[in-house]
Structures are given as C-alpha cells and as structure tokens.
N, C-alpha and C positions, 0 to 999 in steps of 0.2 A: 676808724675801729668806736663804737657806741660803748659809750663808759657806763655801767650799771652801779660805779658809786654814788652817780646821784640820787637821791632817794624820790625825786620827783617822777625820774625814767624809770626806776625798780616799781613804783607805784603803779604806774603806766601801764608796765608791763605786765605787772600780777590781775590787773582790773581787763586788760586785753583777755588774758585765759579763764577767767571767771566768765566775762562778757560771752566769748566763745562755746564755753560749756552750758554755759544756759541756752545761747540760742539753737547749738543742736539738739538738745535735750527734748525743746520745744518746740522746732520746727524742720529740723532733719538736716540735713551735713553742707546743702546748699547755705541755706540761711548760715549755718553758724561760719563758715569756710569766708562768708562777704564778713561779717562782723570781725572776724580773725586778721580779716586782711586793712580791716576800714581801722583796727586795733592797732595794729602794728606800725600805718601809716602815724596814727595819729602820737605812737609812742615815740619813733623817729621824731615829730615834730616836733615834741615836748621836748627829748634829747637835744635835741640840736638848738632851741631856743637856749635852753639851760648855760649849755656848758660851752657854746660857741656865738653868741651875742646876747646882750641884755635884752628882754622884753618889751624895755620900750625904744630897742635901735630899729633905725629905719631899714635898715638889715634884713630884719630879723623876718619875715614876714617871705622876702625872697627866698633866702634861703631856706626855709618850710616850705616853700612850695616846691623848691629844689628837692628837697629830699622823698616830697611824694611823688615827685616826678618819676625820681629812682626806683621808687617802690613799686607803682603800680606800672612800670614798662615792663617787668618781667613778666606779666601777666601774661597770657595767651589767648583771653577772650579782653573784648573792648573795655574802657574803664577809663571814665572820668571823673574830674577833682573838681569841684563847683563850689565857687565861694560867691554867696548871695544867690544869685542867680546865671553867676558869669562863668563858662568854661577857664579854669587855671592851669591847667592841666589834665594831658588826654594821652595813652600810650599808643603803641605803632598799630593796634589791629583797631583800636576806635578812629585813628584818623584816615587809614584805609578805608574804613567799613562807610563814616560820616564824611570824609574831608578835612584839608590839612586846613583849612579857613577856621574850624570852630574853634580854635584857640584865641577864648577874650570874646567869646559870641554868649549870647545869649544861650542860654541851655536847651531851651524847647525849641530854638530856632535851629541851633545844631543838631536835634533828632529828629527833629519834623515829622513828629508822630500824635494826631490828634487824643490817643491813652496815655501815648507818655506824658505829653504837656501838661493834662490833668492830673498826673499822679506829681509831679514835678510843684506842679502851686504848693502842694501840703509841705512842708520846711520841716518838720515833725514826723520824723519816721521812726517806726520801732523795727528792732533788730529784726524783730519775729514777721514782720509784717509781708503780704504774699505778693509774690511776684506782681508783675503789668504784663499781661500777652502782648506782643508786636506785632503785626501781622504787616510784611509789605516793604519794611524798612531794608534799606539796602537793594532787593532785588522782589519781584511782587511775590513770590511764590514763597520767599523766606519768611520763618519763625523764631522770633525772638523771645524771652523772656528779661524784663529789668527790674533789679533789686537796684532800690534807694540804701544806703548806709551813711545815718548823720553822724559827723565826728563830735569830740567834746569840747572842739574851738569852732564851732556853727558849720563848720564845712561840711559837705555833705558826698561819699561816693554812688558814683551810678555805675553800677556794673549790668553789662549784656554777655546772656549767653544763648548761642545758638540753640536753637531745639528745633530746625528744620528735619534734620537727620531721623529725629524719634518721632516726628509728627507725619512723615513720610509712613514711616512703620506702625503708628497706628493705622492711616490709614490705608493701610496692605491689607491688614488684619479685617479690616471693616467691612473692605473689598470681598477681601476672601470669605468670609460668615456669609454676606449678601449671595455670593455667586454660589456656593456650595451651597447655599440654603435654593437656593431656584433650580440649579439642577437638578436637588433631589425632588424638589416638589412638579416639577414638570412630568415626570413619568409617576411619579403618585398618584398626582390628580389623574391622570391616564385606564390607570391599572382599575382607581375607585371607579370613576365612570362608567367604563364598561362592566365591571361589577355589578353597580347600579341595573344598567343596560340590560345584561344577561338573566336577573331576576323578574324583567316585566316583559322579555322578551317570548315570544311563542316558541313553541317545541319545534328546531329548527336546526337540526344537527348543521348545518353548513355553516349556519351564521354562528353558532356555539362554537365549534373550530376554530372559525378566525377571528372570533372576539378572544376567544385561551390564548392565537397563537400571539397579538399584538399584547394581551394583559404579560406571557410569558417573555415577549422580546424590551418590553419596558422595565420590568422586574430583573433583567436582565442588563439592562442598560445600569440602572440601580445599583446592581451587587460591582459593576464595574468601577462605579466612583466611590464606593465607598473602599474597594479594595485600594484604589488608587490612592483617595485619601487617606488610608491605614500605612500605605507604602511610604507616601510623601512624609507623615510623620514619625514614621523609623527612620528615614534614613535623616530628615534633622535632626533628630536626635543623636545619632552618633557621626553626625558630621565633622565632629573636632577631632574624633579617634581613629586615625589613619588606619587601615586596613592590612594585615599581616599575613595573608594566605598568598602564595605561590597557584599564581591562574595560568594556564597556556591559550591561549587567543584565537589560534586558529584551530583548536580543537575545541574551543567553546560556540565558535564561526559555525562551526560545522552541524553539531548539535541543537544548532537555533536553527538552521537552516532545515535539516530533518524535521523538524517540528513545525515549521511555517504550511506544509501543504495542507495541514489537516485544519486550520485556521483562516487559510484564502488558496484552496487548492489553483484558482486560474492561473493566479499572478505569481506564487511559489515559483512554479518551472521556469519563469524567465529570469529567476534573481542571478547573478554569477560573482563570483568568490574568487579571489583575486587575492590569495595570501603566501608569505612568504615564511616560513623557518625560522625560530627568532626566539632568545631568549622570554620566557615567561612574564609575568607582569604583578607586581605586587597590588592583590585586590582583596574585593567581596565578591565570587562567585557567583552567585543568587545574583546582586545586587546588577553585577556585568552583565549576565544572561537578559534580564530585564531590560539595561542599558538598550543592549541589541536588538530585543524584541519591539521596544517604542521605536527607534529610529527606522528599520527594518521596517516595520511595520507602517509608519508614517509615509517612508518613498515608498512603498507597495500602495497605500492608498490614493495619495496624489498623482502618483505616475500615471502616464496613460495607457491605457489597456494594451497588452500588447509588446508592449517594451521592458527593456530588461532592466533591473534594480543592481547596479556594480555596487560589493562589498570589496574594500580593498583595503590590503595590511600592509606595512612596512614601517621600516627603520627611522626613526629620525634622531639622527644624530647617533653617538653612542652610548647614549642613556635613556631614549626614550623612544617608544613604540606611536603610530599614528594609525589610525582606523577611518578609513571614511565609507560613506554611504552615499553613492548617486542616484539619483533619479533622474528619468525624462519627461519630466511632468512639466505643469507650463510655468515654472518660475514662483517667485514668489516677488512683492514690487518692494523697493527698497524700503518705502515706511514701514511695513511689517516689522524687516529684520530685529532693530534692536527691542522688541517687546515681542517677539515670537517663547521664551522661557518662561515670561510670565506666566499664573496660575489663569486659567479658562480665558486666556487670551486665543483669538482664532480668526487667520485670514478671514474664512468665510463658516462663520457658523450653523448655517444649514445642510453645508457638504458636511460639514465635519461633523454632528451630529448624525447626518445618515449614515456615515462611513463608522458610525459605533465609536468617535473618538468620545474622551472625557476632559480634554478643554487640557489636560495634566500631564499630559505627555513631556515634553520637553522639561516642564519646571522638575519632573522627577528626574532625568536622565542631565539636565545642570547640575542639580546636588548631588546626584552621583559622581559627575566628576568632579565637583568640588571635594567630595572624602577623597575620593583617590588621589587629588593635588593635583589635577590633569587641568587642559583648557580646554575648551569648545569656541569652534567657527564654525557659524552659518553663512554660507555665501551660495548664489542665484544667479541666472541669468535668464529673465524672463521669457518664455516662448523656450527655453531649451530645459531648465531644471532646476535642481536645489542639489546642494554637497556638503553634509553634514560632517563636520573633520573634528575627532576628538584624539588631541594626545594626549598620552598617560606614561609615567615613569616606570621604567625595565627594572624587573626586581634584581 
C-alpha cells in the first residue's frame, strides 16, 4: 500500500496535481491526462524507492520499473515507459500493437515511424507539447496521436491514442459537404444556363416551353435534395430520443399504397400487399411513412417494368415485427451492399439521377431504423431481385 507518510511521496503527489491542473488549463484534457498518468508513475517510483529500498540499492531501478509497469498496464491505450531510448515497460495494448519483442528495444525501432523517430530524438518534452500524428502505424489506414511526457527521473512515457474513428468521421463530413455541393450545383448550373439561353433565343414558343420544362425539372430536383437533406438532419438530431407513439403498420402501408399511384401510376398498380393483423409498433408515424415511401419507391424505380413489388408484414418472435419489400429487378452486385446506406452512394449514378433519386433515400431509411431501435438488412440475388427487410420492436 502506498504510504503517504513519506514527505517525498506527499510532495510528489502534490506536484502531480499541480502539473496536471496546469496542463489541463493550458492544453486541454488529453495533455492533462498524460501529465497526471506520468506524474502518478513518478510518484509511485519515488514512494517505492524511498520506503522499500535505498536509492543506491541495485534492486531499486528494477522495483521502480515494476511499479511503473503496473501503473501503465491499467491503461486501455498503448503506453510505453522509456529509459534513455530503450523501452523498459509496455502495457498489453502497446505489445499487441507493436509486438512482444519491443521490450529492451530502441523506442524508435519499436514504433518504426519516421515522424515518431523525429519526435523521440528530443528528450526534453514539455507537458503541453502538441501530439505527433502517425499514419499507417499498425495498419495502413490507422491514424494515431503520439504524446511524450518526461518524468522527473529522466524517463519518458510514450502514449499512443487511436484517432482512426474520428479521422473517418471527419472524412465522411468532408465527403458529405462535397457531394451535397456537387448535387446542388449541377441542377443550378442547368437552370442558369437555360435562363441565359431563353434571354437570347428567338421568340419560339415551342423552344421556350421545352426550356421551361427542363428548368422546372431541375428546380424540383434541387427541391427534393434540399428536402432530403433537411429530413436527414432532423432524423439525426432525434436519433437518441426513441419515439413513443403507437403506429398501426398495416394501416400505414395501405395509406402509402394509396398515395403511390399519383407518383408512379404505371408501376403502383403491380404492387402486392401481404400484411397480417398485429399489435402496433412504437414509432414516429411521419418517419415510418417516409421509410415506406423510400423503400417501396426504390423497388418500383429499379424493378423491371410490369413486375410486382411485394410488401410483406409478419411477426418476428414475440416482440418484433418484420417488414420486407421485394422487387424483381436486376439485383445488386455483392460489392455494393455494404455501401448502399452511405449518403450519395449510387450503384448506377446515371440511372439513379434519371429516375429522380437524390442518393439519400437509404441513408434516411437507415437513420429512421436506428432511431426506432430496429434492424435493417438488404439481400439480393443478381438477376432475380432485391429484398429490403426491416425488423422493428412491437409496442
């Protein structure tokens, strides 16, 4: 047990708290956390050396290393303890990432990254120093942040934080903004171009009517995209608040089926509705209606002309309901399935745009299903068709 009666230990712990507080105020929680861990290791070393072994005892450095190893082993992220340039302790996460052989190695060889080697050449690290970004450590697409903290006895703690997830999220946001800008810019450019042409064109009623029709179609395409973007934003804002209304799904399916002929007169007539009476689901009626419009609308767009779209509703166990929509189209190649719910991802871009798709339909469906605490599954048979199945909890 750590004895606080030792003045040296007490002084070390006070220094830890002061250093961590200063680091938090100066550089944020992460730097403060590193300072706190580093200081705690130093305090443990000081305590052990003072109370259990004389400072000139040959056993003291070994015992101190054991104390430090115990301290860093409790950390979830990779942490190494370095003396000089040698790795004298590494927790399980570090050994898993870099290999069991790293103990006793030069730390620059153990980490094997040019940016890390350059940083580790500097033995005098300030607690507030900015992290070093390492790309490709462990795996080609992994992103890490490396922080180095110097201990009072000259040893250093090297802390690696996995930032792959946050980097992927940033990449998704950047791609989303770029795709949304492109999708809006394309119809806008068409509208502006036709307006200029109309201003210069001869007084030809037929030409004017044709141009105005194209402009109307492009404007409506922009309106659909903006509506879907706003809808996606609202659903994401509510995703952590489960809906609390009771929705009769068979009744809602009939309502949606009655609305479809106005949108696709030739296709809706072939739809097959196969539902059973069952308990309502707990949900948001507006969002579930949007979900049905999206998945049934997709099946009608991409199914073969004259082929039926089957909407089926069945119980799934004692407390779940399974909704499935099946078309008889060309099917989807397996490599596309994992990405179908990504925003703006299209299997066939030209066909999707020609059919009036915005590229956000299945992304909206995925977020609605997540908000309803359900499960989405898309299966296909190339040349036969595609089935979108949604399992929702009953009320």
